[in-house]
N, C-alpha and C positions, 0 to 999 in steps of 0.2 A: 376401244369408245361405248359400247351398251354397258358395260362394267362400269366406264366412269357417270354417265348420264345416272346410275342408280344409285353413284355415290354423292353425287352434289344433291340428290332429289332428298335423301335423308338428311343428308346438314339443315336442308333449307327448312324438314321440318323441325327438327330437333331445335336447330338454331332461333327459331320463330314461337316455339312452347315457352323458351325462357326468356325471352325478348319482349313478346309481346306484351302488350298491356291488358285489362282485362276488359272482354269487350261485351253488347248486349245482349241478352239471353234469347236463344233460340227454341223452338219447340223441340224438345227432348221426351223422348218416350224409355222412361224407369220401368224394368222388370227385372225379374229375378232368371231371366233365358237367357243363358247364352249360347248367341247366334255365332257360328264361326264362320267366316268368308274363306274360301279355298284360295282368292287371288292376295296375295302378300309379298313381298322383298324381304329376304335375310337384313337383318340389321345388324352390324358389325360393331359399330361406334357409338349407338347410344346407350349410356351407362342404365336408362330409366327404364327401357323394355328390350324383349330381345327381340320381337319384331315388328315391322312398321305394315299394317294393313290396307291397301288400297279397297275402297268401293265408292267411289262418286266421294266420299268425306274422308279425307285421310283421318286415320286413328292412330294410335303409338298403344300397342299391347304389350304389356309383362304377366307373368306366367309362375305358378307355381311349380316347384319339383314334380307334383303327381300330374302337372298338367291343364290343371283349372287355370283359370286367368286371374289373376290376380289384382290388374289394373288396367283401366281402357282411359287414355286424354283423345277426347274429343274436338277437332278443329273443322271450323267451314273458311274455305280459302286461305289455310295454313293460322287461322285466328285462331283459339283455344274458346272454347263454347261452355265446357265443362269436363270432371273428370269422374269416374266411375270404379270405388275398390271394393272388394271382394273379400269375405271370409275363404279360408281353403276348401271349405265344404260347397263352393258354388253360390253361397248367399250373396245379394249384394250387402257391402259394409255401409258405405256413404256413399251420397253423391254429393260433389261441390259443382254452383253452377259461377261461371266468372261472368257477373257482370257488372256494369257501371255501378258508384253507388247515389242509390236513388232509394229514398222509402218505400216497404213493403215491397221490397225482391225479395223472393226466395234465394238464400244464397247455402245453406245445407242442408243436407238430411243422412242420418243416421239413422241402422236396422237393426233390430234383433238378430245374432247368429244364427238359431236356428228356424224361426217363424217368418222371416225374413220381416215382419210387420216396423212400420214406423216406431224409433225408440226417442227420435228430436229431430224438431224441425228450427232453424235459425233464420230468423228475416233479416234483412236489412232495413231500420229505420232512421228519421231524424225526428225525432223527439227529445223537448224539452221537460225535465220533472224536478219540480223546486220541492224540494227538502230544507224545510227547518229554515226557510228567506234565502237559500242558496240554489241557483238553478243549473242544473245539470244537461248537458248533451249526451243523449244518448244513442248511440248509433246499430244497436243490437237489439232485440228482441226472441227469445229462445221459449220454446212448449218443448218440456219432455211428457214420456208419455208410459204410462205401464205397457205391458205385455197383451194384454183386453183390450188395449186401446182407450183406456179411462187416462183422463190427465194426471201426470203425476205431480209439475211443478211448472212455475213459469213468472218470466218475468226480464226487466231490462236491464243493459250490461250500458254501461257511459264511458268517458274518460277523467278522471280524478285526478288532476297532477300529475297528467302524462300517463295516467296509467289504465288498463280497463278494470275497471271494478262493477259491482252488483248495486244496482240505483233505484230507491224505491222500494215497493211494497214485491218482495216472491211469496207466491201461496204455493203449500203444496198440498198435496192429495194424497191418503191412501188406496190402494189397488179396487176400493169399491166405490168411492168417488167421493167421501167425506175428507173435507179441510177437516186436516189433522193438525198446522204452523202456519204459522207466516212469520217472514225475516224482513222488517223493514229496515233498509240501509239508507241511513241521515248524515250527512256532510252539512256539519254546520257553516258557515259564515268563519265565526272569530271561535270555535270551539274543536275538541278532538273529535272526529267522525267515531257515531256508534253504530250499536244496530238493537230494535227491539224485537225479542222473541217472543210469539203470541202461539201456546199450543195450546188444543182445542178438543173438547169431546164430541161424541159422533153424534150428540144433539145439538153443536155449533154452538155451544157456550164457550167462553174461554174456563181453560183450564190452568194454566200460571203465564204471566208476562214476564219477560228476564230482558236486563239491560245489560251489552258487552260494548266495550271500546274498540271499533274496527280498527284491529291491529292489520289486516290484511291490506292497507294501504300501504303500509312500509314490509306487506310481504313478509309479517310471521303471523303464525297461526296458532298465539297466544289469547289466551282468556281471559279475560278481565273484569270481571264483574263490577257495577256500577249502579246508582239510582237506589230507587225503591221496587224490588222483586215484591208481586204478590201472588196470590195464591186461592183459587175459587173452587167451590165445588160444582156438582155438576146441575143445580139450579140458579150458578152466576153468582151465589153471594162469596163476598169475601170471607175467608178462612182465615190468611194470615199473609204476614209482607216480614221482610226481610230489607234492611239499609245497610249499603256497602259507600 
């Protein structure tokens, strides 16, 4: 009888994990400390984890062959609230928050494998960016970081013709914090989408300005130059142009 209770309890947790929709975010402490609780029941039916640990708030744990945790799925009242993944060395690799779609909600964080420092943060957004007269609804804003903590790049993601695409200006910085490049993703109403890529000197002056057809919308990485490319010296003086 007791074995039957355990079996059905495991089934209930696993079914709810895959069947429930995203819930609202709850307070969750994210650390690189692997706290192992001693009370658990063996899990022989869940292909996702090897054990289900029970300590007030049910969680599904899975492990690497060396015994370190590889993944934790967190629940409150059988409702999924977050998932945490680990590198094999025990450092947290990513945290996914199961949140309802709303603007300014932290959705995902990723971390560097040795230092454990934040590498990428993704926020859910509800923003419209107008590119060449065409308003594009954006659903995500991401910021990537160098391992020293300085910003590496940031920008919006939105849907264009049903595909998730980069939208508007994405800025890139070197590890010292200098702006190195911007990528402006533009989607005109009647013309083909294009990208304006501008490179910068460390003094902030433009170095080059190049335009490409945005073939990513066709799921291609083809580079097709168009328009007039411009080249500048460190004082901002135009040195040369190329027409395509």
